[in-house]
GUDO-570490 format. One record per residue (C-alpha): residue in three letters; z, y, x; residue number from 1. Coordinates in nm, 2 decimals, padded with zeros to 4 digits. Layout:
+------+--------+--------+--------+-----+
! type !      w !      v !      u ! seq !
+------+--------+--------+--------+-----+
!  ala !      Z !      Y !      X ! NUM !
...
+------+--------+--------+--------+-----+
***
This chain:
+------+--------+--------+--------+-----+
! type !      w !      v !      u ! seq !
+------+--------+--------+--------+-----+
!  met !  11.29 !  07.83 !  24.82 !   1 !
!  leu !  11.08 !  07.93 !  25.14 !   2 !
!  asn !  10.70 !  07.81 !  25.11 !   3 !
!  thr !  10.56 !  07.67 !  25.41 !   4 !
!  pro !  10.30 !  07.94 !  25.58 !   5 !
!  ser !  09.95 !  07.85 !  25.52 !   6 !
!  ile !  09.87 !  07.98 !  25.87 !   7 !
!  pro !  09.97 !  07.76 !  26.17 !   8 !
!  leu !  10.27 !  07.89 !  26.39 !   9 !
!  pro !  10.03 !  07.94 !  26.70 !  10 !
!  glu !  09.81 !  08.16 !  26.51 !  11 !
!  arg !  10.10 !  08.37 !  26.35 !  12 !
!  leu !  10.23 !  08.42 !  26.71 !  13 !
!  arg !  09.90 !  08.46 !  26.89 !  14 !
!  pro !  09.95 !  08.81 !  27.12 !  15 !
!  thr !  09.74 !  09.10 !  27.07 !  16 !
!  thr !  09.83 !  09.27 !  27.41 !  17 !
!  leu !  09.84 !  09.19 !  27.76 !  18 !
!  asp !  10.20 !  09.29 !  27.77 !  19 !
!  asp !  10.26 !  09.02 !  27.50 !  20 !
!  phe !  10.06 !  08.76 !  27.68 !  21 !
!  val !  10.28 !  08.49 !  27.85 !  22 !
!  gly !  10.16 !  08.31 !  28.19 !  23 !
!  gln !  09.87 !  08.35 !  28.41 !  24 !
!  glu !  10.02 !  08.64 !  28.60 !  25 !
!  his !  09.77 !  08.59 !  28.90 !  26 !
!  leu !  09.50 !  08.71 !  28.64 !  27 !
!  val !  09.69 !  08.97 !  28.40 !  28 !
!  gly !  09.98 !  09.06 !  28.61 !  29 !
!  pro !  10.00 !  09.44 !  28.74 !  30 !
!  gly !  09.74 !  09.50 !  29.01 !  31 !
!  ser !  09.56 !  09.15 !  28.93 !  32 !
!  val !  09.17 !  09.12 !  28.93 !  33 !
!  leu !  09.12 !  09.06 !  28.56 !  34 !
!  arg !  09.38 !  09.32 !  28.45 !  35 !
!  thr !  09.21 !  09.57 !  28.69 !  36 !
!  met !  08.87 !  09.50 !  28.54 !  37 !
!  ile !  09.01 !  09.55 !  28.19 !  38 !
!  glu !  09.19 !  09.88 !  28.25 !  39 !
!  thr !  08.89 !  10.02 !  28.44 !  40 !
!  gly !  08.65 !  09.90 !  28.18 !  41 !
!  ala !  08.43 !  09.77 !  28.45 !  42 !
!  leu !  08.40 !  09.45 !  28.26 !  43 !
!  ser !  08.14 !  09.18 !  28.41 !  44 !
!  ser !  08.07 !  08.83 !  28.27 !  45 !
!  phe !  08.31 !  08.54 !  28.35 !  46 !
!  ile !  08.41 !  08.21 !  28.28 !  47 !
!  leu !  08.79 !  08.10 !  28.20 !  48 !
!  trp !  08.86 !  07.77 !  28.34 !  49 !
!  gly !  09.18 !  07.58 !  28.25 !  50 !
!  pro !  09.35 !  07.32 !  28.04 !  51 !
!  pro !  09.40 !  07.35 !  27.65 !  52 !
!  gly !  09.66 !  07.60 !  27.53 !  53 !
!  val !  09.68 !  07.84 !  27.82 !  54 !
!  gly !  09.54 !  08.14 !  27.66 !  55 !
!  lys !  09.15 !  08.14 !  27.70 !  56 !
!  thr !  09.06 !  08.24 !  27.37 !  57 !
!  thr !  09.35 !  08.45 !  27.31 !  58 !
!  leu !  09.26 !  08.67 !  27.64 !  59 !
!  ala !  08.90 !  08.71 !  27.53 !  60 !
!  asn !  09.04 !  08.86 !  27.20 !  61 !
!  ile !  09.27 !  09.10 !  27.37 !  62 !
!  ile !  09.00 !  09.21 !  27.61 !  63 !
!  ala !  08.77 !  09.29 !  27.32 !  64 !
!  lys !  09.04 !  09.48 !  27.14 !  65 !
!  met !  09.16 !  09.68 !  27.43 !  66 !
!  leu !  08.81 !  09.79 !  27.53 !  67 !
!  gly !  08.69 !  09.86 !  27.16 !  68 !
!  arg !  08.39 !  09.66 !  27.20 !  69 !
!  asp !  08.18 !  09.46 !  26.95 !  70 !
!  phe !  08.29 !  09.09 !  26.98 !  71 !
!  tyr !  08.09 !  08.79 !  26.88 !  72 !
!  thr !  08.21 !  08.43 !  26.91 !  73 !
!  leu !  08.02 !  08.10 !  26.93 !  74 !
!  ser !  08.15 !  07.75 !  26.95 !  75 !
!  ala !  07.95 !  07.53 !  27.16 !  76 !
!  ile !  08.02 !  07.23 !  26.94 !  77 !
!  ser !  07.85 !  07.38 !  26.64 !  78 !
!  ser !  07.60 !  07.66 !  26.77 !  79 !
!  gly !  07.25 !  07.62 !  26.89 !  80 !
!  val !  06.99 !  07.84 !  27.05 !  81 !
!  lys !  06.91 !  08.00 !  26.75 !  82 !
!  asp !  07.27 !  08.12 !  26.70 !  83 !
!  ile !  07.25 !  08.27 !  27.06 !  84 !
!  arg !  06.94 !  08.46 !  26.97 !  85 !
!  asp !  07.07 !  08.60 !  26.65 !  86 !
!  val !  07.38 !  08.72 !  26.85 !  87 !
!  phe !  07.16 !  08.87 !  27.12 !  88 !
!  ser !  06.95 !  09.06 !  26.85 !  89 !
!  gln !  07.25 !  09.20 !  26.68 !  90 !
!  ala !  07.41 !  09.29 !  27.01 !  91 !
!  ala !  07.09 !  09.47 !  27.13 !  92 !
!  ser !  07.08 !  09.67 !  26.83 !  93 !
!  lys !  07.44 !  09.78 !  26.81 !  94 !
!  ser !  07.48 !  09.85 !  27.19 !  95 !
!  leu !  07.23 !  10.15 !  27.14 !  96 !
!  phe !  07.53 !  10.31 !  26.95 !  97 !
!  asn !  07.84 !  10.19 !  27.13 !  98 !
!  thr !  07.92 !  10.42 !  27.42 !  99 !
!  lys !  08.21 !  10.19 !  27.51 ! 100 !
!  gly !  07.99 !  09.93 !  27.69 ! 101 !
!  ser !  07.80 !  09.62 !  27.61 ! 102 !
!  pro !  07.91 !  09.39 !  27.32 ! 103 !
!  ile !  08.13 !  09.08 !  27.42 ! 104 !
!  leu !  08.01 !  08.72 !  27.36 ! 105 !
!  phe !  08.28 !  08.48 !  27.37 ! 106 !
!  ile !  08.16 !  08.10 !  27.39 ! 107 !
!  asp !  08.44 !  07.84 !  27.33 ! 108 !
!  glu !  08.38 !  07.50 !  27.53 ! 109 !
!  ile !  08.08 !  07.65 !  27.71 ! 110 !
!  his !  08.06 !  07.31 !  27.90 ! 111 !
!  arg !  07.92 !  07.14 !  27.58 ! 112 !
!  phe !  07.62 !  07.36 !  27.58 ! 113 !
!  ser !  07.29 !  07.17 !  27.72 ! 114 !
!  lys !  07.07 !  07.31 !  27.98 ! 115 !
!  ala !  06.84 !  07.45 !  27.76 ! 116 !
!  gln !  07.12 !  07.62 !  27.56 ! 117 !
!  gln !  07.28 !  07.78 !  27.89 ! 118 !
!  asp !  06.92 !  07.88 !  28.01 ! 119 !
!  ala !  06.89 !  08.07 !  27.68 ! 120 !
!  leu !  07.20 !  08.30 !  27.80 ! 121 !
!  leu !  07.04 !  08.39 !  28.13 ! 122 !
!  gly !  06.83 !  08.70 !  28.04 ! 123 !
!  ala !  07.10 !  08.88 !  27.81 ! 124 !
!  val !  07.37 !  08.82 !  28.07 ! 125 !
!  glu !  07.15 !  08.93 !  28.34 ! 126 !
!  asn !  07.02 !  09.26 !  28.16 ! 127 !
!  gly !  07.37 !  09.35 !  28.02 ! 128 !
!  thr !  07.28 !  09.30 !  27.66 ! 129 !
!  val !  07.61 !  09.12 !  27.64 ! 130 !
!  val !  07.90 !  09.05 !  27.85 ! 131 !
!  leu !  07.97 !  08.68 !  27.85 ! 132 !
!  ile !  08.30 !  08.54 !  27.84 ! 133 !
!  gly !  08.31 !  08.15 !  27.85 ! 134 !
!  ala !  08.59 !  07.91 !  27.81 ! 135 !
!  thr !  08.61 !  07.56 !  27.94 ! 136 !
!  thr !  08.84 !  07.29 !  28.03 ! 137 !
!  glu !  08.58 !  07.12 !  28.25 ! 138 !
!  asn !  08.51 !  07.20 !  28.60 ! 139 !
!  pro !  08.23 !  07.48 !  28.58 ! 140 !
!  ser !  08.08 !  07.35 !  28.90 ! 141 !
!  phe !  07.98 !  07.02 !  28.73 ! 142 !
!  glu !  07.92 !  07.15 !  28.37 ! 143 !
!  val !  07.77 !  07.50 !  28.41 ! 144 !
!  ile !  07.39 !  07.54 !  28.54 ! 145 !
!  thr !  07.39 !  07.73 !  28.88 ! 146 !
!  pro !  07.18 !  08.04 !  28.75 ! 147 !
!  leu !  07.44 !  08.10 !  28.50 ! 148 !
!  leu !  07.73 !  08.05 !  28.75 ! 149 !
!  ser !  07.58 !  08.28 !  28.98 ! 150 !
!  arg !  07.59 !  08.55 !  28.71 ! 151 !
!  cys !  07.96 !  08.49 !  28.64 ! 152 !
!  ala !  08.29 !  08.51 !  28.79 ! 153 !
!  val !  08.51 !  08.20 !  28.75 ! 154 !
!  phe !  08.89 !  08.27 !  28.67 ! 155 !
!  thr !  09.12 !  07.96 !  28.70 ! 156 !
!  leu !  09.40 !  07.94 !  28.44 ! 157 !
!  lys !  09.71 !  07.73 !  28.49 ! 158 !
!  ser !  09.93 !  07.52 !  28.26 ! 159 !
!  leu !  10.24 !  07.72 !  28.17 ! 160 !
!  glu !  10.56 !  07.67 !  28.34 ! 161 !
!  gln !  10.87 !  07.57 !  28.18 ! 162 !
!  ser !  11.01 !  07.92 !  28.20 ! 163 !
!  glu !  10.71 !  08.04 !  28.04 ! 164 !
!  leu !  10.72 !  07.78 !  27.74 ! 165 !
!  asp !  11.08 !  07.89 !  27.70 ! 166 !
!  ile !  10.98 !  08.26 !  27.65 ! 167 !
!  leu !  10.73 !  08.15 !  27.38 ! 168 !
!  leu !  11.00 !  07.93 !  27.20 ! 169 !
!  gln !  11.26 !  08.22 !  27.21 ! 170 !
!  arg !  10.98 !  08.46 !  27.07 ! 171 !
!  ala !  10.89 !  08.20 !  26.81 ! 172 !
!  leu !  11.26 !  08.18 !  26.68 ! 173 !
!  ser !  11.34 !  08.55 !  26.69 ! 174 !
!  lys !  10.99 !  08.71 !  26.58 ! 175 !
!  asp !  10.84 !  08.45 !  26.32 ! 176 !
!  glu !  10.97 !  08.55 !  25.98 ! 177 !
!  tyr !  10.95 !  08.19 !  25.84 ! 178 !
!  leu !  11.14 !  08.05 !  26.14 ! 179 !
!  arg !  11.42 !  08.34 !  26.11 ! 180 !
!  asn !  11.45 !  08.26 !  25.75 ! 181 !
!  arg !  11.51 !  07.90 !  25.81 ! 182 !
!  asn !  11.78 !  07.97 !  26.07 ! 183 !
!  val !  11.63 !  07.72 !  26.31 ! 184 !
!  ile !  11.87 !  07.60 !  26.59 ! 185 !
!  val !  11.75 !  07.46 !  26.90 ! 186 !
!  lys !  12.03 !  07.28 !  27.06 ! 187 !
!  glu !  11.81 !  07.10 !  27.33 ! 188 !
!  lys !  11.47 !  07.19 !  27.47 ! 189 !
!  ser !  11.37 !  06.94 !  27.72 ! 190 !
!  ala !  11.18 !  06.72 !  27.50 ! 191 !
!  leu !  10.98 !  07.02 !  27.33 ! 192 !
!  phe !  10.88 !  07.12 !  27.68 ! 193 !
!  arg !  10.82 !  06.76 !  27.82 ! 194 !
!  tyr !  10.58 !  06.68 !  27.52 ! 195 !
!  ser !  10.41 !  07.01 !  27.54 ! 196 !
!  ser !  10.32 !  06.96 !  27.89 ! 197 !
!  gly !  10.23 !  07.34 !  27.97 ! 198 !
!  asp !  10.04 !  07.39 !  27.66 ! 199 !
!  ala !  10.16 !  07.68 !  27.45 ! 200 !
!  arg !  09.95 !  07.55 !  27.13 ! 201 !
!  lys !  10.11 !  07.21 !  27.17 ! 202 !
!  leu !  10.47 !  07.37 !  27.19 ! 203 !
!  leu !  10.44 !  07.57 !  26.89 ! 204 !
!  asn !  10.28 !  07.30 !  26.69 ! 205 !
!  ile !  10.54 !  07.06 !  26.77 ! 206 !
!  leu !  10.81 !  07.30 !  26.68 ! 207 !
!  asp !  10.62 !  07.37 !  26.35 ! 208 !
!  ile !  10.59 !  06.99 !  26.28 ! 209 !
!  val !  10.98 !  06.92 !  26.35 ! 210 !
!  val !  11.09 !  07.23 !  26.15 ! 211 !
!  asn !  10.88 !  07.11 !  25.86 ! 212 !
!  ser !  11.02 !  06.78 !  25.86 ! 213 !
!  phe !  11.35 !  06.92 !  25.73 ! 214 !
!  pro !  11.38 !  06.98 !  25.34 ! 215 !
!  ser !  11.38 !  07.34 !  25.28 ! 216 !
!  ser !  11.74 !  07.33 !  25.17 ! 217 !
!  ile !  11.85 !  07.21 !  25.52 ! 218 !
!  gln !  11.90 !  07.42 !  25.83 ! 219 !
!  pro !  11.69 !  07.28 !  26.10 ! 220 !
!  val !  11.88 !  07.18 !  26.41 ! 221 !
!  ile !  11.66 !  07.05 !  26.68 ! 222 !
!  thr !  11.77 !  06.80 !  26.95 ! 223 !
!  asp !  11.57 !  06.58 !  27.20 ! 224 !
!  gly !  11.62 !  06.27 !  27.01 ! 225 !
!  leu !  11.51 !  06.44 !  26.68 ! 226 !
!  val !  11.18 !  06.55 !  26.88 ! 227 !
!  lys !  11.11 !  06.20 !  26.99 ! 228 !
!  glu !  11.17 !  06.08 !  26.65 ! 229 !
!  arg !  10.94 !  06.31 !  26.47 ! 230 !
!  leu !  10.67 !  06.27 !  26.71 ! 231 !
!  gln !  10.55 !  05.90 !  26.65 ! 232 !
!  glu !  10.34 !  05.90 !  26.98 ! 233 !
!  asn !  10.35 !  06.11 !  27.29 ! 234 !
!  leu !  10.11 !  06.40 !  27.26 ! 235 !
!  ser !  09.95 !  06.31 !  27.61 ! 236 !
!  thr !  09.77 !  06.57 !  27.80 ! 237 !
!  tyr !  09.56 !  06.30 !  27.95 ! 238 !
!  asp !  09.19 !  06.34 !  27.82 ! 239 !
!  lys !  08.98 !  06.04 !  27.93 ! 240 !
!  asn !  08.68 !  06.26 !  27.90 ! 241 !
!  gly !  08.80 !  06.58 !  28.07 ! 242 !
!  glu !  08.90 !  06.74 !  28.38 ! 243 !
!  met !  09.24 !  06.57 !  28.37 ! 244 !
!  his !  09.06 !  06.24 !  28.37 ! 245 !
!  tyr !  08.90 !  06.31 !  28.71 ! 246 !
!  asp !  09.22 !  06.46 !  28.87 ! 247 !
!  ile !  09.44 !  06.16 !  28.77 ! 248 !
!  ile !  09.18 !  05.90 !  28.89 ! 249 !
!  ser !  09.16 !  06.08 !  29.20 ! 250 !
!  ala !  09.54 !  06.07 !  29.25 ! 251 !
!  phe !  09.53 !  05.70 !  29.18 ! 252 !
!  ile !  09.27 !  05.63 !  29.44 ! 253 !
!  lys !  09.43 !  05.86 !  29.69 ! 254 !
!  ser !  09.76 !  05.69 !  29.65 ! 255 !
!  met !  09.63 !  05.33 !  29.73 ! 256 !
!  arg !  09.43 !  05.47 !  30.01 ! 257 !
!  gly !  09.74 !  05.62 !  30.13 ! 258 !
!  ser !  09.93 !  05.28 !  30.12 ! 259 !
!  asp !  10.16 !  05.41 !  29.84 ! 260 !
!  pro !  10.21 !  05.15 !  29.57 ! 261 !
!  asn !  10.46 !  05.37 !  29.38 ! 262 !
!  gly !  10.21 !  05.66 !  29.35 ! 263 !
!  ala !  09.93 !  05.42 !  29.25 ! 264 !
!  leu !  10.14 !  05.29 !  28.96 ! 265 !
!  tyr !  10.27 !  05.62 !  28.84 ! 266 !
!  trp !  09.91 !  05.74 !  28.81 ! 267 !
!  met !  09.77 !  05.42 !  28.66 ! 268 !
!  ala !  10.06 !  05.44 !  28.40 ! 269 !
!  arg !  09.94 !  05.78 !  28.32 ! 270 !
!  met !  09.60 !  05.67 !  28.26 ! 271 !
!  leu !  09.69 !  05.36 !  28.04 ! 272 !
!  ala !  09.94 !  05.56 !  27.84 ! 273 !
!  gly !  09.67 !  05.82 !  27.77 ! 274 !
!  gly !  09.41 !  05.56 !  27.64 ! 275 !
!  glu !  09.19 !  05.52 !  27.94 ! 276 !
!  asp !  08.96 !  05.20 !  27.95 ! 277 !
!  pro !  09.12 !  04.94 !  28.17 ! 278 !
!  leu !  08.79 !  04.83 !  28.29 ! 279 !
!  phe !  08.72 !  05.18 !  28.43 ! 280 !
!  ile !  09.04 !  05.14 !  28.63 ! 281 !
!  ala !  08.94 !  04.80 !  28.76 ! 282 !
!  arg !  08.60 !  04.92 !  28.84 ! 283 !
!  arg !  08.74 !  05.19 !  29.05 ! 284 !
!  met !  08.96 !  04.93 !  29.23 ! 285 !
!  met !  08.66 !  04.73 !  29.32 ! 286 !
!  ile !  08.51 !  05.04 !  29.50 ! 287 !
!  leu !  08.82 !  05.12 !  29.69 ! 288 !
!  ala !  08.85 !  04.76 !  29.80 ! 289 !
!  ala !  08.50 !  04.78 !  29.96 ! 290 !
!  glu !  08.53 !  05.15 !  30.10 ! 291 !
!  asp !  08.89 !  05.18 !  30.20 ! 292 !
!  ile !  09.01 !  04.82 !  30.29 ! 293 !
!  gly !  08.67 !  04.65 !  30.38 ! 294 !
!  leu !  08.68 !  04.42 !  30.67 ! 295 !
!  ala !  09.04 !  04.49 !  30.74 ! 296 !
!  asn !  09.11 !  04.25 !  30.44 ! 297 !
!  pro !  08.79 !  04.12 !  30.28 ! 298 !
!  asn !  08.99 !  03.93 !  30.03 ! 299 !
!  ala !  09.07 !  04.26 !  29.88 ! 300 !
!  leu !  08.71 !  04.27 !  29.72 ! 301 !
!  leu !  08.76 !  03.92 !  29.58 ! 302 !
!  leu !  09.08 !  04.00 !  29.43 ! 303 !
!  ala !  08.96 !  04.33 !  29.28 ! 304 !
!  gln !  08.64 !  04.15 !  29.14 ! 305 !
!  ser !  08.88 !  03.88 !  28.97 ! 306 !
!  thr !  09.09 !  04.16 !  28.83 ! 307 !
!  phe !  08.78 !  04.32 !  28.66 ! 308 !
!  asp !  08.68 !  03.98 !  28.53 ! 309 !
!  ala !  09.02 !  03.90 !  28.39 ! 310 !
!  val !  09.10 !  04.25 !  28.25 ! 311 !
!  his !  08.75 !  04.22 !  28.06 ! 312 !
!  lys !  08.86 !  03.86 !  27.92 ! 313 !
!  ile !  09.21 !  03.93 !  27.83 ! 314 !
!  gly !  09.23 !  04.31 !  27.74 ! 315 !
!  met !  09.54 !  04.53 !  27.67 ! 316 !
!  pro !  09.82 !  04.51 !  27.68 ! 317 !
!  glu !  09.85 !  04.22 !  27.89 ! 318 !
!  ala !  09.57 !  04.34 !  28.12 ! 319 !
!  arg !  09.82 !  04.60 !  28.25 ! 320 !
!  ile !  10.00 !  04.34 !  28.46 ! 321 !
!  ile !  09.68 !  04.22 !  28.61 ! 322 !
!  leu !  09.59 !  04.58 !  28.71 ! 323 !
!  ser !  09.94 !  04.64 !  28.84 ! 324 !
!  glu !  09.92 !  04.33 !  29.07 ! 325 !
!  cys !  09.59 !  04.43 !  29.20 ! 326 !
!  ala !  09.69 !  04.80 !  29.26 ! 327 !
!  ile !  10.01 !  04.70 !  29.45 ! 328 !
!  tyr !  09.80 !  04.46 !  29.67 ! 329 !
!  leu !  09.54 !  04.72 !  29.75 ! 330 !
!  ala !  09.78 !  04.98 !  29.81 ! 331 !
!  thr !  09.99 !  04.76 !  30.06 ! 332 !
!  ser !  09.66 !  04.59 !  30.23 ! 333 !
!  pro !  09.55 !  04.70 !  30.58 ! 334 !
!  lys !  09.28 !  04.98 !  30.56 ! 335 !
!  ser !  08.95 !  05.01 !  30.73 ! 336 !
!  asn !  08.64 !  05.23 !  30.61 ! 337 !
!  ser !  08.43 !  05.09 !  30.89 ! 338 !
!  ala !  08.19 !  04.93 !  30.64 ! 339 !
!  tyr !  08.16 !  05.26 !  30.42 ! 340 !
!  met !  08.10 !  05.47 !  30.75 ! 341 !
!  ala !  07.84 !  05.22 !  30.88 ! 342 !
!  ile !  07.62 !  05.22 !  30.60 ! 343 !
!  asn !  07.65 !  05.62 !  30.56 ! 344 !
!  gln !  07.55 !  05.67 !  30.93 ! 345 !
!  ala !  07.25 !  05.41 !  30.90 ! 346 !
!  leu !  07.13 !  05.60 !  30.59 ! 347 !
!  glu !  07.17 !  05.92 !  30.75 ! 348 !
!  phe !  06.96 !  05.81 !  31.04 ! 349 !
!  val !  06.70 !  05.68 !  30.81 ! 350 !
!  asn !  06.68 !  05.99 !  30.62 ! 351 !
!  asn !  06.65 !  06.20 !  30.91 ! 352 !
!  asn !  06.41 !  06.03 !  31.13 ! 353 !
!  glu !  06.07 !  05.86 !  31.13 ! 354 !
!  glu !  06.01 !  05.51 !  30.98 ! 355 !
!  leu !  05.99 !  05.28 !  31.29 ! 356 !
!  pro !  05.78 !  04.97 !  31.28 ! 357 !
!  val !  05.95 !  04.60 !  31.28 ! 358 !
!  pro !  05.93 !  04.45 !  31.62 ! 359 !
!  leu !  05.67 !  04.18 !  31.63 ! 360 !
!  his !  05.90 !  03.92 !  31.69 ! 361 !
!  leu !  06.09 !  03.99 !  31.38 ! 362 !
!  arg !  05.79 !  03.98 !  31.15 ! 363 !
!  asn !  05.71 !  03.70 !  30.91 ! 364 !
!  ala !  05.37 !  03.51 !  31.00 ! 365 !
!  pro !  05.29 !  03.30 !  30.69 ! 366 !
!  thr !  04.92 !  03.31 !  30.79 ! 367 !
!  arg !  04.72 !  03.22 !  31.10 ! 368 !
!  leu !  04.59 !  03.57 !  31.16 ! 369 !
!  met !  04.94 !  03.70 !  31.15 ! 370 !
!  lys !  05.04 !  03.44 !  31.43 ! 371 !
!  glu !  04.71 !  03.53 !  31.64 ! 372 !
!  leu !  04.82 !  03.91 !  31.61 ! 373 !
!  gly !  05.18 !  03.80 !  31.75 ! 374 !
!  tyr !  05.38 !  03.81 !  31.44 ! 375 !
!  ser !  05.70 !  03.62 !  31.50 ! 376 !
!  asp !  05.60 !  03.55 !  31.86 ! 377 !
!  gly !  05.93 !  03.53 !  32.06 ! 378 !
!  tyr !  06.17 !  03.49 !  31.79 ! 379 !
!  arg !  06.45 !  03.26 !  31.86 ! 380 !
!  tyr !  06.64 !  03.07 !  31.58 ! 381 !
!  ala !  06.99 !  03.14 !  31.64 ! 382 !
!  his !  07.12 !  02.79 !  31.54 ! 383 !
!  asp !  06.91 !  02.62 !  31.82 ! 384 !
!  tyr !  07.12 !  02.80 !  32.08 ! 385 !
!  ala !  07.49 !  02.74 !  32.18 ! 386 !
!  gly !  07.75 !  02.94 !  32.00 ! 387 !
!  asn !  07.46 !  02.98 !  31.73 ! 388 !
!  phe !  07.37 !  03.28 !  31.92 ! 389 !
!  ala !  07.02 !  03.40 !  32.07 ! 390 !
!  asp !  07.00 !  03.71 !  32.27 ! 391 !
!  leu !  06.73 !  03.92 !  32.09 ! 392 !
!  glu !  06.68 !  04.27 !  32.00 ! 393 !
!  phe !  06.70 !  04.35 !  31.64 ! 394 !
!  leu !  06.64 !  04.70 !  31.62 ! 395 !
!  pro !  06.31 !  04.87 !  31.70 ! 396 !
!  asp !  06.28 !  04.95 !  32.08 ! 397 !
!  lys !  06.27 !  05.34 !  32.03 ! 398 !
!  ile !  06.65 !  05.32 !  31.89 ! 399 !
!  ser !  06.78 !  04.99 !  32.09 ! 400 !
!  gly !  07.12 !  05.02 !  32.15 ! 401 !
!  thr !  07.22 !  05.25 !  31.86 ! 402 !
!  ala !  07.54 !  05.14 !  31.68 ! 403 !
!  phe !  07.60 !  05.22 !  31.33 ! 404 !
!  tyr !  07.92 !  04.99 !  31.28 ! 405 !
!  asn !  08.22 !  05.08 !  31.48 ! 406 !
!  pro !  08.51 !  04.83 !  31.42 ! 407 !
!  gly !  08.83 !  04.96 !  31.28 ! 408 !
!  asn !  09.17 !  04.95 !  31.46 ! 409 !
!  asn !  09.33 !  04.67 !  31.28 ! 410 !
!  ala !  09.40 !  04.29 !  31.34 ! 411 !
!  lys !  09.08 !  04.16 !  31.15 ! 412 !
!  glu !  08.85 !  04.40 !  31.31 ! 413 !
!  arg !  08.98 !  04.37 !  31.65 ! 414 !
!  glu !  08.87 !  04.00 !  31.63 ! 415 !
!  ile !  08.53 !  04.12 !  31.51 ! 416 !
!  glu !  08.53 !  04.39 !  31.80 ! 417 !
!  ser !  08.62 !  04.12 !  32.06 ! 418 !
!  arg !  08.32 !  03.89 !  31.94 ! 419 !
!  met !  08.07 !  04.20 !  31.94 ! 420 !
!  glu !  08.18 !  04.30 !  32.27 ! 421 !
!  arg !  08.10 !  03.94 !  32.40 ! 422 !
!  leu !  07.78 !  03.91 !  32.22 ! 423 !
!  trp !  07.65 !  04.27 !  32.22 ! 424 !
!  pro !  07.77 !  04.44 !  32.53 ! 425 !
!  lys !  07.51 !  04.70 !  32.52 ! 426 !
!  tyr !  07.65 !  04.82 !  32.18 ! 427 !
!  tyr !  08.02 !  04.78 !  32.21 ! 428 !
!  lys !  08.11 !  04.75 !  32.58 ! 429 !
!  lys !  08.39 !  05.01 !  32.65 ! 430 !
+------+--------+--------+--------+-----+
***
C-alpha cells in the first residue's frame, strides 16, 4: 500500500534550474533581461509582479542557487521592522566574506508591508547590503512606495498558457514517484486546465486532490466529469481584494460604457461567482450612470440608485436579477459624459486661476449696509419675466462668456443645446 506523501505535489515538483522552469519566456528565455542578469551575475534589486502560482518564489530560489549567494526570506504577513533589521545585520556581516555578491533578501507579498516597513528597506537596498527581490500580486505602482520603486526594476509575470500547464501536467505524471507508482491516467484535461486558470500551483493541487480521492487499491483515471465532481466549488481566480478585482471591474465598466450588454453581463457574472459584494457592483453602476450616460438619459441615475437600494434590501441570490436589469439598461442607454467633463473643466479652471469676487448683483443682501454697498442691486428674479428667464451675467466679468458645459451629440442634449443657444448665445452660438 502506498502512503500519501506528506509534502504537497507543487513542492515536490518545484524546479531548481531555469531550464526546468516553465513559462515566463519573456523574462527567463534565452537572451531575456532577467536571464542575462543572472548569467552575468550583475544582479540588481527587482520586484516580481504577477498572479499567484506563476513562479515568483521559485524564480527567487533558483537565482540564489545559481549565483551561490546567501539567501534570506521574509513574509510580509508575519515579519516586522525588527525582522528586517535582523536580516540586514546578518547580511552585512556575511557579505564581508562572500565574494559572489551581496546576499539576496526575498520578501513575499511585499505589498502587505506598511510604509514604515518599506522605508526600513531603503538604506540597505541603496548601499547594496542586500539585493532585494520582492514578490507581489498587486500593482506595485499603488502598493509600493515611490522611493523603493525607484531603486527596483519591476518584472511582470503572466498566467501560464494551456500548453505550459500541459508541460507541468506531463512532468508530474512522469517524474513524481508517487504518481508514477499509482499509474495515474489522465483521459481528459480540459477541466484541470479550466479550474487551474493559469496557476501552476493550483493545477498541481487539483491533481493531488483528485488522485488522492481514489482508494490506494484503485488506479486513478481522471476525466473532466470526475474533476468537477471532486471539486465541490470552482477554485476561482477572482480575488475581491486583489489586482484581478480592479481588472474585472474595469472590464465591466468599459463594457457598459462601450454599449455592450453581453460583455457587461459576463464580467458581472465573474464578479458574482467570485464572491464580490453586490453593493460594490451597484455602487459602480451609479457612478457610470452619472459619468457616462448623464444628461443623455437622466433616468439612468434614478434606476442605478433604485438598484442600489433594492440590492441592499434583498441581498443575494435574487439581487443578481436586479443587477442584471440595471447593467443591461445602462449598457444599451445613449451616452454622454458632458456633465463629467463640465465639472472637471470647471475645477481645473478654479484650481489654476485666481479666486474672482462674486458680482454685486448676485450677492445676498440681508442687512441695510449691504444694500447700501450695492449688494443684490440689479438682480432680476427669473420668474418675474417671460419664459422664466432674465438676461443676467452669472459669471465674474473677467471670465464672462466662458463655457464649461458643452452639450453632447444625442437627442436629449440636442434639446438642451437648442435652448441654451436661444438663451445664452454668447456661450453656445455656433
